[in-house]
C-alpha positions in Angstrom: 17.0 20.4 -40.9 18.1 23.0 -43.3 21.7 22.9 -44.8 23.8 25.9 -45.3 27.1 27.3 -44.9 27.9 30.7 -43.4 30.9 33.2 -44.2 32.4 36.6 -43.6 32.5 38.3 -47.0 33.5 41.9 -46.4 32.8 45.3 -44.8 32.1 48.3 -46.5 31.2 52.1 -46.1 28.9 54.2 -47.2 31.0 57.2 -47.8 30.9 57.2 -51.7 27.3 56.9 -51.7 25.7 59.2 -49.0 28.9 60.9 -48.3 28.9 59.6 -44.5 30.9 56.8 -43.1 28.6 54.3 -41.9 30.2 50.6 -41.8 28.3 47.4 -42.6 29.7 44.1 -42.1 28.4 41.6 -44.8 27.7 37.5 -44.4 27.0 35.0 -47.1 24.5 32.5 -46.3 24.4 29.7 -49.0 21.7 27.2 -48.6 22.3 23.9 -50.0 21.1 23.9 -54.1 20.0 27.5 -53.6 21.7 31.0 -54.8 23.5 32.5 -51.9 22.8 36.0 -50.4 24.2 38.2 -47.9 23.0 39.8 -44.7 24.7 42.5 -43.1 25.6 43.9 -39.2 25.7 47.5 -38.9 28.5 49.2 -37.0 26.5 50.0 -33.9 25.6 46.7 -33.5 29.1 45.1 -33.9 30.2 47.6 -31.4 27.5 46.8 -28.7 28.2 43.0 -29.2 31.8 43.5 -29.0 31.5 45.1 -25.9 29.6 42.2 -24.4 31.9 39.5 -25.8 35.3 41.0 -26.0 35.8 43.9 -23.8 39.4 43.9 -24.5 39.1 44.9 -28.3 36.0 47.2 -27.9 38.3 49.1 -25.6 40.5 49.3 -28.8 37.5 50.5 -30.8 36.6 53.2 -28.4 40.6 54.2 -28.7 39.9 54.0 -32.4 37.0 56.2 -32.4 38.8 58.8 -30.3 41.9 59.0 -31.9 40.2 59.0 -35.5 37.2 61.8 -34.2 36.0 64.4 -36.8 32.7 65.7 -37.6 30.3 63.3 -38.5 30.7 59.5 -38.6 34.4 57.9 -39.6 33.7 54.2 -38.9 35.8 53.0 -41.7 38.8 54.7 -40.2 38.1 53.2 -37.0 38.1 49.7 -38.3 41.1 50.3 -40.5 42.9 51.0 -36.9 41.5 47.9 -35.4 43.0 45.9 -38.4 46.0 47.7 -38.2 46.2 46.3 -34.5 46.3 42.8 -35.9 42.5 42.2 -35.2 40.8 39.7 -37.1 37.5 41.1 -38.3 36.2 38.0 -40.1 36.8 36.0 -36.7 34.8 38.4 -34.8 32.2 38.5 -36.9 31.7 34.7 -37.2 31.7 34.6 -33.3 28.7 37.1 -33.5 26.3 35.3 -36.0 24.7 33.1 -33.7 23.8 35.9 -31.1 22.7 38.3 -34.1 21.0 35.9 -36.7 18.8 32.9 -36.8 19.9 31.7 -40.3 16.8 29.4 -40.9 14.5 31.9 -40.4 17.0 34.5 -42.7 16.5 31.7 -45.6 12.8 31.4 -45.2 12.4 35.1 -45.4 14.7 34.9 -48.8 12.4 32.2 -50.2 9.3 34.3 -49.4 10.9 37.2 -51.0 11.9 35.4 -54.2 8.6 33.6 -54.3 6.8 36.9 -54.1 9.1 39.8 -55.2 8.0 43.3 -54.2 6.7 45.9 -56.7 9.7 47.7 -58.3 8.1 50.9 -57.9 7.3 50.2 -54.4 10.8 49.4 -53.7 12.6 52.2 -55.2 10.1 54.5 -53.6 11.0 53.1 -50.1 14.8 53.4 -51.0 14.1 57.1 -51.8 12.4 57.3 -48.4 15.4 55.6 -46.6 18.0 57.8 -48.3 16.0 60.9 -47.2 15.4 60.0 -43.7 19.8 59.2 -43.6 20.2 62.7 -44.8 18.0 64.1 -42.6 19.3 62.0 -39.8 22.9 63.5 -40.7 21.6 67.2 -40.9 20.3 67.1 -37.0 23.8 65.2 -36.2 25.6 68.1 -37.8 23.5 70.7 -36.7 24.1 69.5 -32.9 27.6 69.7 -33.2 27.7 72.9 -34.7 25.5 74.2 -31.8 27.8 72.7 -29.3 30.7 74.1 -30.6 29.0 77.4 -30.9 28.1 77.3 -27.4 31.4 76.0 -25.7 33.3 78.5 -27.9 31.3 81.3 -26.1 31.5 80.4 -23.0 35.4 79.6 -22.9 36.4 82.6 -24.4 33.8 84.9 -21.9 35.6 82.8 -18.9 39.4 82.5 -20.4 39.7 85.6 -22.6 43.5 84.9 -22.3 43.0 82.6 -24.8 42.2 85.1 -27.3 44.6 87.8 -26.3 47.5 85.7 -26.5 49.4 83.6 -29.1 47.3 82.7 -32.1 48.7 78.9 -31.7 46.2 78.8 -28.5 43.3 79.5 -30.8 44.5 76.5 -33.1 44.8 74.4 -30.0 41.5 75.4 -28.7 39.8 74.3 -32.4 41.9 71.2 -32.0 40.4 70.4 -28.8 36.9 71.1 -30.0 37.4 68.9 -33.2 38.8 66.0 -30.9 35.7 65.9 -28.6 33.0 67.4 -29.9 31.9 64.8 -32.5 32.1 62.2 -29.9 30.0 64.2 -27.3 27.2 64.9 -30.1 26.9 61.2 -30.9 26.7 60.3 -27.6 23.9 62.8 -27.3 22.3 61.8 -30.5 22.4 58.0 -29.8 20.5 58.9 -26.4 18.2 61.0 -28.2 17.3 58.1 -30.8 16.8 55.7 -27.7 14.3 58.0 -26.0 12.6 58.2 -29.1 12.5 54.6 -29.6 11.2 54.0 -26.4 8.5 56.7 -26.8 7.1 55.0 -29.5 
């Protein structure tokens, strides 16, 4: 049987690198007498797992997402808000690990990677493709947000012209309502589209 230790390391955001706030949680696997290495859990998987294992904290995360809503992902703000509630992120991640990772399989995969390192040029090419795909996804998401806002604005003004014919504060408040809700709405639709595309493959 493999001997190893597993420890939560940290969470980080891709905000600086990609301009979008996607969070991943890093776990360090340390096989006995071998170099340690990291694996990660993405925010969406964390949220899904949290819903199953701890509905109360899941509801806090949902609350944080609503209060931190803005165009595009804002995942680090949501995690910081969870932490402000006194939630122990490390403890949650450690509880999730057995359901998400087969540690011995991860160790074997890393050994194989070390024994058969990929061609660097091929690796960089794949990374370039990955970054391009992320940017493409972001463009689709923001376009969806824009179209939802445009359609809703036109319909609300058409049905309720009093909003634009009265005090400017109502226009401001209408914009606040859109900012608060459209990103969550678009995100739910985008996730549904992604799931449908996966099922169609």
